[in-house]
N, C-alpha and C positions, 0 to 999 in steps of 0.2 A: 512738610515742605517737599517739593519735587526735586529729585536728584537728577542732575544733568550729566550725561556721559561726554567725556572729552576724547576726541580722536584727532591727534595732531598729525599733520603731514611731516615728511622729512624736513621740508623747508621751515616749517613752524618750529620744530624741535631745534633745528640749527640756530634760529633766531633767539630762542629762549636760552639756549646754552651759551650763546654769545653774550647775552645780557648778564648772565651769571659770571662769566669769566672776565668781563671788561673791568670791573672794579670802580667805575666812575658813575654808578647809578645809585639811587637811594636803597637803603636796606629793605624798605617795603617792596620795592620793585623786584629785588633779588628774591625775597621770600615768596612773592607771588609767582615768579618764574619757577622756583623750586616746586611749589605746590602743583602748578599746572603740569610740569614734567612728570611728577609722580602720579597724578590722576589720569594720565594718558592711557586710554584703553585701546589704542591703535596697535599696529603690528610691532612697534618698537617700544611701546610703553610698559612700565612695570605694573600698572593697574593696582596701585595701592588703595586700600580702603580709607575712608575718612578718619577712622580711629587710628590707623597707622600713621597717617600724615599729622594728625593732631599731636601724637606722642613724639614723633621725630622732630617736628619743627616748633613745638611749643605753642601752637595756635588752638583756638577754640573751634568747635564743630561749625558754628555759625560763620566763622571766617572762611573755612574751607568751602562751605556752600556759596558764600558771597563771591569768592574768587572764581569758582566754576562759572 
């Protein structure tokens, strides 16, 4: 499978952080926001690998690829 790189703008990061902090969205949406924030390879992103994300959030590698 082809790996996609994610580079979020400051505005996109702010939107995802807002989704996480709201508390009125589904758990799946929050988990997807977390994964996207951790895969961000932009200037402010932590650039986590798929293995790190799978371990931290308890998701499978295919889930990480699908979210990207």
